[in-house]
VEXDREN-2710 file (C-alpha; in Angstrom, 1 decimal):
% VEXDREN-2710
k/r/px/py/pz
1/MET/36.7/-25.8/-9.4
2/SER/37.5/-22.7/-7.6
3/ASP/35.1/-21.1/-5.2
4/HIS/34.4/-18.0/-7.2
5/LYS/31.2/-17.3/-8.9
6/ARG/31.4/-17.5/-12.7
7/LEU/30.1/-16.5/-15.9
8/VAL/30.5/-18.4/-19.0
9/HIS/31.0/-16.7/-22.6
10/PHE/30.4/-18.3/-25.9
11/GLY/32.4/-16.5/-28.8
12/ILE/35.8/-15.3/-27.8
13/GLY/36.4/-12.2/-29.8
14/ALA/37.8/-8.7/-29.3
15/PHE/34.4/-7.3/-28.6
16/HIS/33.8/-9.7/-25.6
17/ARG/37.3/-9.0/-24.2
18/GLY/36.9/-5.3/-24.6
19/HIS/33.1/-5.2/-23.2
20/GLN/31.8/-7.9/-21.0
21/ALA/35.2/-9.1/-19.6
22/TYR/36.3/-5.4/-19.3
23/TYR/33.2/-4.5/-17.2
24/LEU/33.8/-7.6/-15.1
25/GLN/37.3/-6.5/-14.4
26/LEU/36.0/-3.0/-13.3
27/LEU/33.8/-4.8/-10.8
28/ASN/36.6/-7.1/-9.6
29/ASP/38.9/-4.0/-9.0
30/THR/36.4/-2.8/-6.4
31/LEU/35.9/-6.3/-4.5
32/PRO/38.2/-8.3/-2.3
33/GLU/39.4/-11.5/-4.0
34/SER/37.0/-13.8/-2.2
35/ASP/33.9/-11.8/-3.8
36/ARG/35.1/-11.6/-7.3
37/TRP/33.5/-13.1/-10.4
38/TYR/35.4/-14.7/-13.1
39/TYR/34.8/-15.7/-16.7
40/THR/35.2/-19.1/-18.5
41/ASP/35.5/-18.5/-22.1
42/VAL/34.5/-21.0/-24.6
43/ASN/35.5/-21.1/-28.2
44/LEU/32.8/-22.8/-30.5
45/ARG/34.4/-23.0/-34.1
46/LYS/37.7/-24.4/-35.2
47/GLU/38.4/-21.5/-37.6
48/THR/38.5/-19.2/-34.7
49/ARG/40.9/-21.1/-32.5
50/VAL/43.9/-18.8/-32.8
51/ILE/43.1/-16.2/-30.4
52/PRO/41.6/-18.6/-27.8
53/ASP/44.9/-20.7/-28.0
54/ALA/47.0/-17.5/-27.3
55/LEU/44.7/-16.6/-24.5
56/ARG/44.8/-20.0/-22.9
57/ALA/48.6/-19.8/-22.9
58/GLN/48.4/-16.6/-21.0
59/ASN/45.9/-18.0/-18.4
60/GLY/43.3/-15.7/-19.9
61/GLN/44.9/-12.5/-19.2
62/TYR/45.7/-9.8/-21.7
63/HIS/46.0/-6.0/-22.1
64/PHE/43.4/-3.6/-23.5
65/LYS/44.5/-0.3/-24.9
66/ARG/41.6/2.1/-24.4
67/ILE/42.1/5.1/-26.5
68/ALA/40.1/8.5/-26.8
69/PRO/39.6/10.4/-30.1
70/ASN/42.4/12.9/-29.0
71/GLY/44.9/10.0/-28.7
72/ASP/45.0/9.7/-24.8
73/ALA/45.6/6.1/-24.0
74/GLU/45.4/3.8/-21.1
75/TYR/46.7/0.1/-21.0
76/ILE/44.4/-2.0/-18.8
77/LYS/45.3/-5.3/-17.6
78/ILE/42.3/-7.7/-17.9
79/SER/42.5/-10.8/-15.6
80/SER/38.7/-11.5/-15.3
81/ILE/38.9/-14.4/-17.7
82/ASP/40.8/-17.2/-16.0
83/ARG/39.8/-20.3/-18.0
84/VAL/39.7/-20.7/-21.7
85/GLU/38.2/-23.8/-23.2
86/ASP/37.8/-25.1/-26.9
87/ALA/34.5/-26.8/-27.5
88/SER/35.1/-26.9/-31.1
89/ALA/37.8/-29.5/-30.4
90/ASP/35.9/-31.4/-27.7
91/PRO/32.3/-30.7/-27.0
92/SER/32.2/-32.7/-23.8
93/VAL/33.9/-29.8/-22.1
94/ILE/30.5/-28.0/-22.2
95/ARG/29.0/-30.5/-19.7
96/ARG/32.0/-30.2/-17.3
97/ILE/31.8/-26.3/-17.7
98/PHE/28.0/-26.1/-16.9
99/ASN/27.8/-28.8/-14.3
100/ASP/29.0/-26.3/-11.7
101/ASP/26.7/-24.4/-9.4
102/LYS/29.1/-21.5/-9.2
103/VAL/28.2/-20.8/-12.9
104/LYS/25.3/-18.5/-12.7
105/ALA/24.9/-17.0/-16.2
106/LEU/26.1/-17.3/-20.0
107/THR/26.9/-14.4/-22.3
108/ILE/27.0/-14.7/-26.0
109/THR/28.6/-12.8/-29.0
110/VAL/28.4/-14.9/-32.1
111/THR/27.5/-12.0/-34.5
112/GLU/24.0/-11.5/-36.3
113/GLY/24.7/-14.4/-38.7
114/GLY/25.3/-16.8/-35.9
115/TYR/21.5/-16.9/-35.1
116/TYR/20.4/-18.4/-38.5
117/LEU/17.2/-16.4/-38.4
118/ASN/14.9/-16.1/-41.4
119/ASP/12.6/-13.2/-42.2
120/ASN/9.9/-14.4/-39.8
121/ASP/12.6/-14.4/-37.0
122/ASP/12.3/-18.3/-37.0
123/VAL/15.5/-20.4/-36.8
124/ASN/16.3/-21.7/-40.3
125/LEU/16.0/-25.3/-39.5
126/SER/16.8/-26.3/-43.1
127/HIS/20.3/-24.6/-43.0
128/PRO/22.8/-27.5/-43.1
129/GLU/24.6/-26.5/-39.9
130/VAL/21.4/-26.1/-37.9
131/ALA/20.0/-29.4/-39.3
132/HIS/23.2/-31.1/-38.5
133/ASP/23.1/-29.8/-34.9
134/VAL/19.4/-31.1/-34.5
135/GLY/20.7/-34.6/-35.3
136/VAL/23.6/-34.3/-33.0
137/ILE/21.3/-33.2/-29.9
138/GLN/18.6/-36.0/-30.7
139/GLN/21.3/-38.5/-30.9
140/GLN/23.5/-37.0/-28.0
141/ASN/26.5/-37.8/-30.1
142/GLY/28.6/-35.7/-32.3
143/GLN/30.3/-32.2/-32.7
144/PRO/27.8/-29.3/-32.8
145/LYS/28.5/-26.5/-35.3
146/THR/26.1/-23.7/-34.1
147/LEU/25.2/-21.8/-31.1
148/TYR/22.0/-23.8/-30.8
149/GLY/23.7/-27.2/-30.4
150/PHE/26.3/-26.0/-27.8
151/LEU/23.4/-24.1/-26.0
152/ALA/21.4/-27.3/-25.9
153/LEU/24.4/-29.2/-24.3
154/ALA/24.8/-26.6/-21.8
155/LEU/21.2/-26.5/-20.7
156/ILE/21.0/-30.3/-20.7
157/ALA/23.8/-30.3/-18.1
158/ARG/22.0/-27.6/-16.1
159/GLN/18.7/-29.6/-16.3
160/ASN/20.2/-32.5/-14.5
161/MET/21.7/-30.6/-11.5
162/ASP/20.4/-29.0/-8.3
163/GLY/20.4/-25.3/-8.5
164/GLY/20.6/-25.2/-12.3
165/ALA/18.8/-22.2/-13.0
166/ILE/20.8/-19.9/-15.4
167/THR/20.6/-16.5/-17.3
168/VAL/21.4/-16.7/-20.9
169/ALA/22.2/-13.2/-22.2
170/THR/22.9/-12.6/-25.8
171/CYS/25.0/-9.5/-26.5
172/ASP/24.7/-9.3/-30.2
173/ASN/23.3/-6.4/-32.1
174/LEU/19.8/-8.0/-32.8
175/ARG/16.7/-6.0/-31.8
176/ASN/14.9/-7.7/-28.9
177/ASN/17.7/-10.1/-28.9
178/GLY/17.0/-12.1/-25.9
179/ASN/13.4/-12.8/-26.9
180/ARG/14.4/-13.7/-30.3
181/LEU/17.0/-16.2/-29.1
182/ALA/14.5/-17.7/-26.7
183/SER/12.0/-18.1/-29.5
184/ALA/14.6/-19.6/-32.0
185/PHE/16.2/-21.9/-29.5
186/GLY/12.7/-23.2/-28.5
187/GLN/12.1/-24.0/-32.0
188/PHE/15.4/-25.8/-32.1
189/ILE/14.9/-28.1/-29.1
190/GLU/11.3/-28.9/-30.4
191/ALA/12.9/-30.0/-33.6
192/ALA/15.3/-32.2/-31.5
193/GLN/12.4/-33.4/-29.5
194/LEU/13.7/-32.2/-26.1
195/THR/10.3/-31.8/-24.5
196/THR/11.5/-32.3/-20.9
197/LEU/14.3/-29.5/-21.4
198/LYS/11.6/-27.2/-22.7
199/GLN/9.5/-27.8/-19.5
200/TRP/12.6/-27.2/-17.3
201/MET/13.5/-24.0/-19.1
202/ALA/10.2/-22.4/-18.5
203/THR/11.0/-22.0/-14.8
204/ASN/14.8/-22.1/-14.7
205/VAL/16.2/-20.1/-17.7
206/THR/15.8/-16.5/-18.7
207/PHE/16.9/-14.7/-21.9
208/PRO/17.1/-11.0/-21.0
209/CYS/17.4/-8.5/-23.8
210/SER/20.6/-6.4/-23.9
211/MET/22.1/-3.4/-25.7
212/VAL/26.0/-3.4/-26.0
213/ASP/28.2/-0.6/-27.4
214/ARG/31.9/-0.2/-27.9
215/ILE/34.1/-0.1/-31.0
216/THR/36.7/-2.7/-30.8
217/PRO/38.6/-3.0/-34.1
218/VAL/40.9/-5.8/-35.2
219/PRO/44.0/-4.9/-33.3
220/PRO/47.2/-3.8/-35.4
221/SER/49.8/-6.3/-35.8
222/THR/52.2/-3.8/-33.9
223/LEU/50.1/-3.7/-30.8
224/SER/52.0/-6.6/-28.9
225/ASP/55.2/-4.7/-29.6
226/GLU/53.7/-1.5/-28.3
227/VAL/52.5/-3.2/-25.1
228/LYS/56.1/-4.6/-24.6
229/GLN/57.6/-1.3/-25.2
230/GLN/55.0/0.7/-22.8
231/LEU/54.6/-1.9/-20.1
232/GLY/57.7/-4.3/-20.5
233/VAL/55.5/-7.4/-20.6
234/ASP/54.9/-9.9/-23.4
235/ASP/51.3/-10.2/-24.7
236/ALA/50.5/-12.2/-27.8
237/CYS/46.8/-11.1/-27.9
238/PRO/46.2/-7.5/-26.6
239/ILE/43.2/-5.7/-28.0
240/LEU/42.4/-2.0/-28.9
241/GLY/39.1/-0.3/-28.2
242/GLU/37.6/3.3/-27.8
243/ASP/37.1/5.0/-24.6
244/PHE/33.2/4.8/-24.9
245/GLU/31.4/1.8/-23.4
246/GLN/27.8/1.1/-22.7
247/TRP/25.9/-2.0/-21.5
248/VAL/22.3/-2.1/-20.9
249/ILE/20.6/-5.4/-19.5
250/GLU/17.0/-6.2/-19.1
251/ASP/16.2/-6.9/-15.4
252/GLN/15.2/-10.5/-15.9
253/LEU/17.8/-12.7/-14.2
254/ALA/17.2/-16.3/-13.3
255/ASN/20.0/-16.7/-10.8
256/GLU/22.8/-14.4/-9.1
257/PHE/24.5/-11.9/-11.5
258/PRO/27.5/-9.8/-10.7
259/ALA/26.7/-6.3/-9.5
260/LEU/27.8/-4.4/-12.6
261/ASP/25.4/-1.6/-12.1
262/THR/28.1/-0.3/-9.6
263/VAL/30.5/0.1/-12.5
264/GLY/28.2/1.7/-15.1
265/VAL/25.9/-1.0/-16.5
266/THR/22.3/-0.2/-16.7
267/PHE/19.7/-2.7/-15.6
268/THR/16.3/-1.7/-16.9
269/LYS/12.7/-3.1/-17.9
270/ASN/13.0/-1.1/-21.1
271/VAL/16.0/-2.2/-23.1
272/HIS/14.3/-1.5/-26.4
273/ALA/14.4/2.3/-26.2
274/PHE/18.3/2.1/-25.9
275/GLU/18.8/-0.5/-28.4
276/GLU/16.7/1.1/-31.1
277/ALA/18.6/4.3/-30.8
278/LYS/21.8/2.5/-30.9
279/ILE/21.1/-0.1/-33.6
280/ARG/19.5/2.5/-36.0
281/ILE/21.8/5.6/-35.3
282/LEU/25.2/3.8/-34.8
283/ASN/25.0/0.5/-36.4
284/GLY/22.9/1.9/-39.2
285/GLY/25.4/4.6/-39.8
286/HIS/28.3/2.2/-39.8
287/PHE/26.4/0.1/-42.4
288/MET/25.4/2.8/-44.7
289/LEU/28.8/4.6/-45.0
290/SER/31.0/1.4/-45.0
291/TYR/30.1/0.5/-48.6
292/VAL/30.5/4.1/-49.9
293/GLY/33.9/4.2/-48.2
294/ALA/34.8/0.9/-49.7
295/LEU/33.9/2.2/-53.2
296/ARG/36.0/5.2/-52.7
297/GLY/39.1/3.0/-51.6
298/TYR/39.1/4.1/-48.0
299/GLN/40.4/1.6/-45.5
300/THR/39.3/2.9/-42.2
301/PHE/36.0/4.4/-41.1
302/ASP/37.4/7.7/-39.8
303/GLN/38.4/8.4/-43.5
304/ASN/34.6/8.3/-44.2
305/ILE/33.9/10.9/-41.6
306/HIS/36.7/13.1/-42.9
307/ASP/35.3/13.1/-46.3
308/ASP/32.9/16.2/-46.0
309/GLU/30.5/14.7/-48.7
310/LEU/30.0/11.4/-46.9
311/ASN/29.8/13.2/-43.4
312/GLY/27.1/15.2/-44.9
313/TRP/25.3/12.2/-46.4
314/LEU/25.4/10.5/-42.8
315/LYS/24.2/13.7/-41.0
316/ALA/21.2/13.9/-43.5
317/TYR/20.4/10.4/-43.0
318/HIS/20.5/10.6/-39.2
319/GLN/18.6/13.9/-38.9
320/LYS/16.1/13.4/-41.8
321/ASP/15.4/9.7/-42.0
322/VAL/16.5/8.2/-38.5
323/ILE/15.9/10.5/-35.6
324/PRO/12.3/11.7/-36.7
325/THR/11.1/8.0/-36.6
326/ILE/12.3/7.3/-33.0
327/ASP/9.5/8.0/-30.6
328/ASP/10.8/6.4/-27.3
329/ARG/14.0/8.5/-26.5
330/PRO/15.9/7.5/-23.3
331/PHE/18.3/10.4/-24.1
332/ASP/18.9/13.3/-26.3
333/LEU/19.3/11.8/-29.8
334/GLU/20.9/14.7/-31.4
335/ALA/23.6/14.8/-28.7
336/TYR/24.0/11.0/-29.0
337/ARG/24.5/11.5/-32.7
338/GLN/27.2/14.0/-32.2
339/ILE/29.0/11.6/-29.8
340/ILE/28.7/8.9/-32.4
341/ILE/30.3/11.1/-35.2
342/SER/33.2/12.1/-32.7
343/ARG/33.6/8.2/-32.0
344/PHE/33.4/7.4/-35.9
345/SER/36.1/10.0/-36.5
346/ASN/38.7/8.4/-34.0
347/GLY/41.6/7.9/-36.1
348/TYR/43.6/6.3/-33.5
349/ILE/41.0/3.5/-33.5
350/ALA/41.1/3.3/-37.3
351/ASP/38.3/0.7/-37.3
352/SER/38.6/-1.0/-40.7
353/ILE/35.8/-0.7/-43.2
354/GLU/36.5/-4.4/-44.0
355/ARG/35.3/-5.4/-40.4
356/ILE/32.3/-3.2/-40.5
357/ALA/31.2/-4.1/-44.0
358/MET/31.0/-7.9/-43.3
359/ASP/27.7/-9.7/-43.1
360/SER/25.6/-7.1/-44.7
361/ILE/23.0/-9.6/-46.1
362/SER/21.8/-10.5/-42.4
363/LYS/22.5/-6.9/-41.0
364/PHE/20.5/-4.9/-43.5
365/PRO/17.0/-6.1/-42.2
366/GLN/18.1/-5.3/-38.6
367/PHE/20.0/-1.9/-39.2
368/ILE/18.2/-0.2/-42.1
369/LEU/14.9/-1.7/-43.0
370/PRO/13.0/-0.5/-40.0
371/THR/14.1/3.2/-40.7
372/VAL/13.0/2.9/-44.4
373/ARG/9.7/1.3/-43.4
374/LEU/8.9/3.8/-40.7
375/ASN/9.6/6.8/-43.0
376/LEU/7.3/5.4/-45.7
377/GLU/4.7/4.8/-43.1
378/ARG/4.7/8.4/-42.0
379/GLY/4.6/9.7/-45.7
380/HIS/8.4/10.7/-45.8
381/PHE/10.4/9.7/-48.7
382/PRO/13.9/8.6/-47.3
383/VAL/16.2/10.3/-49.9
384/SER/19.3/9.8/-48.0
385/ALA/18.6/6.3/-47.2
386/ILE/18.0/5.6/-50.9
387/ILE/21.5/7.1/-52.0
388/LEU/23.3/5.1/-49.4
389/ILE/21.5/1.8/-50.1
390/ALA/22.3/2.2/-53.7
391/HIS/26.0/2.3/-52.9
392/TRP/25.5/-1.0/-50.9
393/TYR/24.0/-2.6/-53.9
394/CYS/26.8/-1.3/-56.1
395/PHE/29.4/-2.6/-53.8
396/LEU/28.0/-6.0/-53.9
397/SER/27.6/-6.0/-57.6
398/LEU/31.1/-5.0/-58.2
399/LYS/32.4/-7.4/-55.6
400/ILE/30.7/-10.3/-57.1
401/ARG/31.8/-9.5/-60.5
402/GLY/35.3/-9.4/-59.5
403/ARG/35.7/-5.7/-60.3
404/ILE/36.6/-4.4/-56.7
405/ALA/39.2/-6.0/-54.6
406/PHE/37.9/-6.2/-51.1
407/ASN/38.1/-9.0/-48.4
408/TYR/34.4/-9.3/-48.0
409/LYS/33.0/-12.2/-45.7
410/ASP/29.2/-13.0/-45.6
411/PRO/27.8/-16.5/-45.0
412/TYR/24.8/-15.3/-47.1
413/LEU/26.9/-14.0/-50.0
414/SER/25.2/-16.7/-52.2
415/THR/22.0/-14.9/-51.8
416/ALA/23.5/-11.7/-53.6
417/GLU/25.3/-13.9/-56.1
418/MET/21.8/-15.2/-57.1
419/TRP/20.6/-11.6/-57.8
420/MET/23.7/-10.9/-59.9
421/HIS/23.1/-13.8/-62.1
422/GLN/19.5/-12.9/-63.1
423/GLN/18.8/-11.1/-66.3
424/ASP/17.5/-8.2/-64.2
425/PRO/19.8/-8.3/-61.1
426/VAL/18.5/-5.0/-59.6
427/GLY/14.9/-6.3/-60.0
428/ALA/15.9/-9.5/-58.2
429/PHE/17.4/-7.5/-55.4
430/LEU/14.4/-5.5/-55.1
431/HIS/12.2/-8.5/-54.8
432/GLU/14.2/-10.4/-52.4
433/PRO/11.8/-11.3/-49.5
434/ASP/14.5/-11.8/-47.0
435/ILE/15.9/-8.4/-47.5
436/TRP/12.6/-6.2/-48.0
437/GLN/10.1/-8.3/-46.3
438/GLY/7.3/-7.1/-48.7
439/LEU/8.1/-3.5/-48.4
440/ASN/8.6/-2.8/-52.1
441/LYS/5.3/-4.5/-53.0
442/GLN/3.7/-2.2/-50.4
443/TYR/5.5/0.9/-51.5
444/PRO/6.4/0.4/-55.4
445/GLU/7.3/4.0/-55.7
446/PHE/10.3/3.4/-53.3
447/GLY/11.5/0.5/-55.2
448/GLU/11.4/2.6/-58.6
449/SER/13.3/5.4/-57.0
450/LEU/15.8/3.1/-55.6
451/LYS/16.2/1.4/-58.8
452/LYS/17.0/4.7/-60.6
453/GLN/19.5/5.7/-58.0
454/ILE/21.3/2.4/-58.4
455/THR/21.6/3.2/-62.1
456/ILE/23.1/6.4/-61.3
457/THR/25.4/5.1/-58.6
458/MET/26.7/2.2/-60.8
459/ASP/27.4/4.7/-63.7
460/ALA/29.3/7.0/-61.4
461/TYR/31.8/4.1/-60.6
462/GLN/32.1/2.7/-64.1
463/GLU/35.3/4.6/-64.9
464/ARG/36.9/3.6/-61.7
465/TYR/35.9/-0.2/-61.8
466/ARG/36.2/-1.1/-65.4
END
């Protein structure tokens, strides 16, 4: 092991490499070698091995093309990841990685669906993969399949060493993400009967909330050739991202942490205000417009913004439904909205609608439902939201019936398939508890209005998708 202080990351994707690893690179560039921090990145699932394998072959190094809406670009060499491990092939590497007092924190990006939360924010212990991991941890034998199983192995290793206190920082787009992970993981270890681990965690592990932001689309296949042409170096796994970045972390750390505040990261006691604005304006806007764009045959999100009608719908949704329901404002929300529209219009990023649209079943309660609920509670009928939600339903309906060609990925697609196989599929959708959490029962007039809008929207696309 080296003498450098270390972070570990679960879930090696373009976002992590363009965000957490990028920030650590910025910090390292200001420090002498002896004071630098480095990442050990850990792949958790066998189906995501391709990039980690390529990254390992390059000793963790790669290039990040950071590009502005006007096309100005810089190519940044990232060397803050110096180890890449594959726990999906050998879970024993977790113990070796975490049994090291140089490791101070774990960061996580496994997407919203990777937390297996139900509508009560409890971990779904009946999910086959979660139930499998409970057995693996109870027996201390086998291959985990979820974040919870790997995290349990990591914290068991920390529990048995001196100086094992560790910060576990989720960086996924979940409201109150740190507290929700702490609660769900606590339920997991109770199910696995790890009483002593739970007691140890109470004073040795923190789960700070965080808010993260940067658009990092799937890199184009030509990016490696472009890096070769521009820099004269071979890179099998470069990434692409916008020139905007933001990371807000709750000031609740169990151990040393890199001084990322010196390179633009915000440490605060009130992450909620930042995440609420970001999730509801940016992520909600992404969600709402992606399915309209898919129905209109668009490939990239900037095409949505350059469609005047869609841009107008999004502006109305933001200004009439979202911003008026955000009370705790850490910055000027209208100015923030305009920045987001500029970012969305970045044709040089060309963020794919396919990427943004995935996992909608788990995203809707996070990104959209709070806005709808708050509007109804204040007596405002969210007309713009209704129009856009109707397009989401229409997209799912046409996709499940095989009438639209779209590479849609969602671990909970079976839920939508059940709606579509009912005699009244729209009614089944409107009564889905995991989606609406009782809202339609409380405000039946909302459900009736949405039902009518779904009929109008479906009729509008009948000719196109016969």
